[in-house]
C-alpha positions in Angstrom: -3.9 -2.7 11.3 -2.0 -5.9 11.6 -1.7 -5.8 15.3 -5.5 -5.5 15.8 -6.5 -8.9 14.6 -3.5 -11.1 14.9 -1.3 -10.0 17.8 -4.2 -9.2 20.0 -6.2 -12.2 19.0 -3.3 -14.2 20.2 -3.3 -12.3 23.5 -7.1 -12.2 24.1 -8.1 -15.5 22.5 -10.5 -13.8 20.1 -12.6 -12.0 22.8 -14.7 -9.1 21.5 -15.5 -5.6 22.6 -18.7 -4.3 20.9 -17.9 -6.3 17.8 -14.2 -5.4 17.6 -11.3 -7.6 18.5 -9.8 -6.3 21.7 -6.9 -3.9 21.5 -3.7 -3.8 23.5 -3.5 -3.3 27.2 -1.6 -0.4 28.9 1.2 -2.8 29.9 1.7 -3.9 26.3 2.5 -0.5 24.6 1.7 2.1 27.1 -0.4 5.1 26.3 1.6 6.7 28.8 2.3 8.7 25.7 5.4 8.0 23.7 7.8 10.9 23.1 8.7 12.1 19.7 12.1 10.6 20.1 10.6 7.2 21.0 8.3 7.2 18.0 11.2 8.2 15.7 13.6 5.7 17.1 11.1 2.8 16.6 10.0 3.9 13.2 13.3 5.0 11.7 15.0 1.6 11.1 11.9 -0.1 9.7 11.2 3.0 7.6 14.7 2.9 6.1 14.7 -0.9 5.6 11.2 -0.7 3.9 12.5 2.1 1.7 15.4 0.1 0.6 13.0 -2.7 -0.3 11.0 -0.2 -2.4 14.2 1.0 -4.1 14.9 -2.7 -5.0 11.3 -2.9 -6.3 11.9 0.2 -8.3 15.1 -1.2 -9.8 13.2 -4.4 -10.7 10.4 -2.3 -12.4 13.0 -0.3 -14.2 14.4 -3.5 -15.7 11.2 -5.4 -16.4 9.6 -2.4 -18.2 11.7 -3.3 -21.2 10.5 -6.9 -21.2 8.4 -8.0 -24.2 5.2 -8.5 -22.1 5.3 -5.0 -20.8 5.9 -3.6 -24.2 3.2 -5.6 -25.9 0.6 -5.5 -23.0 1.2 -2.1 -21.5 -1.9 -2.6 -19.3 0.3 -4.6 -17.0 1.5 -1.3 -15.7 -2.1 -0.5 -14.6 -1.9 -3.7 -12.5 1.2 -2.6 -10.7 -0.3 -0.1 -8.2 -3.4 -2.1 -7.8 -1.7 -5.4 -7.0 1.0 -3.8 -4.8 -1.7 -1.9 -3.0 -3.8 -4.9 -2.7 -0.9 -6.8 -1.0 -0.5 -3.9 1.4 -4.2 -3.5 2.1 -4.7 -7.1 2.9 -1.6 -7.5 5.1 -2.1 -4.1 6.9 -5.6 -5.2 7.8 -4.5 -8.7 8.6 -7.2 -11.1 10.0 -6.6 -14.5 8.5 -4.5 -16.1 5.8 -7.7 -17.8 4.4 -9.7 -14.6 4.3 -7.0 -12.7 2.4 -6.6 -15.6 0.0 -10.3 -15.3 -0.8 -10.1 -11.5 -1.2 -6.8 -11.7 -3.2 -8.3 -14.0 -5.7 -11.5 -12.0 -6.2 -9.9 -8.5 -6.2 -7.0 -9.7 -8.3 -9.5 -10.7 -11.0 -11.3 -7.4 -10.6 -8.0 -5.5 -10.9 -7.3 -7.3 -14.2 -10.8 -6.4 -15.5 -10.3 -2.8 -14.5 -6.9 -2.8 -16.3 -8.4 -4.3 -19.5 -11.3 -1.7 -19.4 -9.0 1.3 -18.7 -6.6 0.1 -21.4 -9.4 -0.4 -23.8 -10.6 3.2 -23.2 -7.2 4.6 -24.0 -6.5 2.4 -27.0 -10.0 2.2 -28.3 -10.0 -1.6 -28.4 -9.8 -4.7 -26.2 -7.6 -7.6 -27.2 -9.2 -10.8 -25.8 -5.9 -12.8 -25.7 -4.1 -10.0 -23.8 -7.1 -9.6 -21.5 -6.9 -13.3 -20.6 -3.1 -13.0 -20.0 -3.8 -10.0 -17.7 -6.5 -11.9 -15.7 -4.4 -15.0 -15.2 -1.4 -13.0 -14.3 -3.3 -10.8 -11.8 -5.1 -13.6 -10.0 -2.0 -15.8 -9.7 0.2 -13.0 -8.5 -2.4 -11.8 -6.0 -3.0 -15.2 -4.6 0.6 -16.3 -4.2 1.6 -12.9 -2.8 -1.2 -12.8 -0.2 -0.4 -16.2 1.2 3.4 -15.9 1.2 3.4 -12.4 2.7 0.9 -13.4 5.3 3.4 -15.8 6.8 5.9 -12.9 6.9 3.4 -10.8 8.7 2.8 -13.5 11.3 6.6 -13.7 12.0 7.0 -9.9 12.2 4.2 -9.4 14.7 5.1 -12.2 17.0 8.8 -11.1 16.8 7.8 -7.5 17.7 5.8 -8.6 20.7 8.7 -10.8 22.0 11.2 -7.9 21.9 8.7 -5.4 23.3 8.4 -3.1 20.2 5.0 -1.7 19.2 4.0 -3.6 16.0 2.0 -0.4 15.0 5.4 1.2 14.4 7.3 -1.6 12.7 5.1 -4.4 11.2 3.7 -2.5 8.3 7.0 -1.0 6.9 8.9 -4.3 7.4 6.3 -6.2 5.5 6.3 -3.6 2.8 10.0 -3.8 2.4 9.5 -7.4 1.1 6.0 -7.0 -0.2 6.6 -4.6 -3.0 9.6 -6.4 -4.3 8.0 -9.9 -4.1 4.7 -8.7 -5.7 6.4 -6.9 -8.6 8.8 -9.8 -9.2 5.9 -12.2 -9.2 3.9 -10.1 -11.5 6.8 -9.7 -14.0 7.6 -13.4 -13.9 4.0 -14.7 -14.0 2.9 -12.3 -16.8 6.0 -13.2 -18.9 5.2 -16.9 -18.5 1.7 -16.5 -19.6 2.8 -14.2 -22.5 5.3 -16.8 -23.7 2.5 -19.4 -23.8 -0.2 -17.1 -25.1 -0.8 -19.4 -28.1 -2.2 -21.9 -25.6 -5.5 -20.0 -25.4 -7.0 -22.3 -22.8 -4.2 -21.9 -20.2 -5.3 -18.5 -18.7 -9.0 -19.6 -18.3 -7.9 -22.9 -16.7 -5.6 -21.1 -14.2 -8.3 -18.5 -13.3 -10.9 -21.3 -13.0 -8.6 -23.2 -10.7 -8.2 -20.3 -8.3 -12.0 -19.5 -8.5 -12.8 -23.1 -7.6 -10.6 -22.8 -4.4 -12.7 -19.9 -3.1 -15.6 -22.0 -1.7 -13.1 -24.2 0.2 -11.4 -21.1 1.7 -14.7 -19.6 2.6 -16.0 -22.7 4.4 -12.8 -23.1 6.4 -12.5 -19.4 7.2 -16.1 -19.1 8.4 -15.3 -21.3 11.4 -13.8 -18.2 13.1 -16.3 -15.4 13.9 -13.8 -12.6 13.5 -12.7 -13.9 10.1 -16.3 -14.4 9.0 -16.9 -10.7 9.8 -14.0 -9.8 7.6 -15.4 -11.8 4.7 -18.7 -9.9 5.1 -17.5 -6.4 5.6 -13.9 -6.3 4.2 -14.8 -6.1 0.6 -15.7 -2.5 0.1 -12.4 -1.0 1.3 -10.1 -3.2 -0.8 -12.3 -3.0 -4.0 -12.6 0.8 -3.8 -8.9 1.0 -3.0 -8.1 -1.2 -6.0 -10.2 1.2 -8.2 -8.3 4.2 -6.9 -5.0 2.6 -7.4 -5.9 1.5 -10.9 -6.3 5.2 -11.8 -2.8 5.7 -10.6 -1.8 2.7 -12.7 -3.4 4.4 -15.8 -1.2 7.4 -15.2 1.9 5.1 -14.9 0.9 3.3 -18.1 0.6 6.6 -20.0 3.9 8.0 -18.8 6.4 5.2 -18.3 7.0 4.5 -22.0 7.4 8.2 -22.7 11.1 9.1 -23.1 10.4 12.5 -21.4 9.3 10.6 -18.3 12.4 8.3 -18.1 12.7 7.3 -14.4 8.9 7.0 -13.6 9.3 3.2 -13.3 12.1 3.3 -10.7 10.7 6.2 -8.6 7.0 5.3 -8.6 7.3 2.3 -6.2 9.5 4.4 -3.8 7.3 7.5 -3.6 4.1 5.4 -3.4 5.5 2.9 -0.9 7.0 5.4 1.5 3.8 7.5 1.5 1.6 4.5 2.0 3.8 3.1 4.9 3.9 6.4 6.8 0.2 7.0 6.6 -0.5 3.4 7.5 1.6 3.8 10.7 -0.4 7.0 11.6 -3.8 5.4 10.9 -2.8 2.3 12.9 -1.7 4.4 15.9 -4.8 6.5 15.8 -7.0 3.4 15.7 -5.2 1.8 18.6 -5.6 5.0 20.5 -9.3 5.1 19.9 -9.8 1.4 20.8 -8.0 2.0 24.1 -9.6 5.3 25.2 -13.1 5.0 23.7 -15.9 2.9 22.2 -17.0 2.8 18.6 -19.3 5.7 17.8 -17.9 8.2 20.4 -14.6 10.1 20.1 -12.5 10.5 23.3 -12.2 14.0 24.8 -8.7 14.6 23.4 -10.0 13.8 19.9 -13.4 15.5 20.3 -12.8 17.8 17.3 -14.3 15.7 14.5 -12.9 17.9 11.7 -9.5 19.4 12.9 -7.6 21.8 10.8 -4.1 21.1 9.4 -2.5 23.0 12.3 -4.3 20.8 14.9 -3.2 17.7 12.9 0.5 18.5 13.0 1.2 21.1 15.7 -1.0 20.4 18.8 0.2 18.6 21.9 -2.0 15.6 21.2 -0.1 12.3 20.9 -1.5 11.7 17.4 -0.4 15.1 16.3 3.0 14.4 17.7 3.3 11.2 15.7 2.1 12.9 12.5 4.8 15.6 12.9 7.5 12.9 13.4 6.3 11.0 10.3 6.2 14.1 8.2 9.8 15.0 9.4 11.1 11.7 8.2 10.0 12.3 4.6 12.8 14.5 3.2 15.8 12.9 4.9 14.4 9.4 4.0 13.9 10.2 0.4 17.3 11.8 0.1 18.8 8.6 1.4 16.7 6.6 -1.2 17.7 8.9 -4.0 21.3 8.5 -3.2 20.9 4.7 -3.1 19.2 4.7 -6.5 22.0 6.9 -7.9 24.7 4.6 -6.6 22.8 1.6 -8.2 22.6 3.6 -11.5 18.8 3.3 -11.5 16.3 5.6 -13.1 18.5 6.8 -16.0 17.9 10.4 -15.0 20.4 13.0 -13.8 20.1 13.9 -10.1 20.0 17.6 -10.8 19.1 20.1 -8.2 15.8 20.9 -10.0 14.9 17.2 -10.1 15.7 16.6 -6.4 13.7 19.7 -5.3 10.7 18.7 -7.4 10.8 15.1 -6.2 11.2 16.0 -2.5 8.4 18.6 -2.8 6.1 16.0 -4.4 6.9 13.4 -1.8 6.4 15.8 1.1 3.1 17.2 -0.3 1.9 13.6 -0.8 2.6 12.6 2.8 1.2 15.8 4.4 -2.0 15.4 2.5 -2.2 11.7 3.5 -1.6 12.4 7.1 -4.3 15.1 7.2 -6.8 12.9 5.4 -6.0 10.1 7.8 -6.8 12.4 10.7 -10.2 13.1 9.2 -11.0 9.7 7.9 -10.2 7.7 11.1 -12.4 10.0 13.1 -15.2 9.8 10.6 -15.1 6.0 10.5 -15.0 5.7 14.3 -18.0 8.0 14.7 -20.0 5.8 12.4 -19.1 2.6 14.4 -16.7 1.3 11.7 -13.3 -0.1 12.7 -10.6 2.1 11.2 -8.3 -0.9 11.2 -10.3 -2.5 8.5 -11.4 0.5 6.5 -8.9 3.4 6.7 -5.7 1.9 5.5 -6.9 0.6 2.1 -8.4 4.0 1.3 -5.3 5.9 2.4 -2.7 3.7 0.7 -4.7 3.8 -2.5 -4.9 7.5 -2.3 -1.2 7.5 -1.7 -0.6 5.6 -4.9 -2.8 8.0 -6.9 -1.2 11.1 -5.4 2.4 9.8 -5.6 2.1 8.7 -9.2 0.3 11.9 -10.2 2.7 14.3 -8.3 5.7 12.4 -9.8 4.3 12.8 -13.3 3.7 16.5 -12.7 7.3 16.8 -11.4 8.7 15.2 -14.5 6.5 17.6 -16.6 7.8 20.6 -14.7 11.4 19.5 -15.1 10.8 19.1 -18.9 9.3 22.6 -19.1 12.2 24.1 -17.2 14.7 22.2 -19.4 12.9 23.4 -22.5 12.9 27.0 -21.3 16.6 26.9 -20.4 17.5 25.4 -23.8 15.4 27.9 -25.6 17.1 30.7 -23.7 
């Protein structure tokens, strides 16, 4: 999580505890356990603000889906969850601006390759020119977004510390409120630019080559810090696998967004994916902070000794992590109702807010978050028992899974609404 590497490295000057950057002290955030009301009070405002940012991102995507580049190169939609997720994964596991610049460049290129391959499988062919435009757009967007959003994260974390708020509760959603909007806007603008100049066949390779040539310089500078060097060694697997999972969600989006029966997928996908990812990232971050404080890697503390808890233990026990999971799950329905009202007032989505739509949407969103929170409970424990820092590994997997579940559940919801409408019309 963001607080692990930056806020605490500022506090402890990079000192290590069994290979991990030191976590917070009791005086910083307490572990005199927070009450449900305290957790809710700290999470609520950033949650709503981040949600409004995602609503704005959805409105942007609803507009740009009609741009020529999105119509001609529909694989750009496959890039959307991957790049938005990549932004979140790098910022939520923040260690260094240079390390994320390296990872953003490489994974941005891999995301484009995945989009080209997945698009080729569905279309039965691969267009070289379109593939070059995708690669250049993806690498440029990922690089610029990673660097600019990193500065935002630094400001958010330092500001949270100064006002005495737990960054675990606020940093991730606040960053996401800007991140999705910035990343989507960058992708739309950059891809349109390269599409306009697609006749200049040499432009995309030159741009990609430029960013690739910067990688050795970033690596050399970044390796001066031991903690950053460790991220460059071990931080690839989570973000690459997460990118792959998100790309599958992008494939679902690509195959539904242009279908008139799925009108509204473009505006609602960033919202349902972003909210789910933010809530589970908060939970994973809190659990990781708890483990760092009460235990050492490889051994679970007594209160978390059950390595494979059931759903009831995850949401209904007296444990502080169960309490936060319950609070986060409780925020889903009222939060999404607020976001739906906002989208309706902004005339986004081009879909009637009928009772059947609202019920299906809220059920999909709640099911997504409940699954994510339960998976987080299992995954964080599993990583910790194997000596892996959950801060670096859990959030990329969980947010990518959130993209896949959110997009899939939303598509199923639209399909159910279509079936109900057809049945009613037939009757």
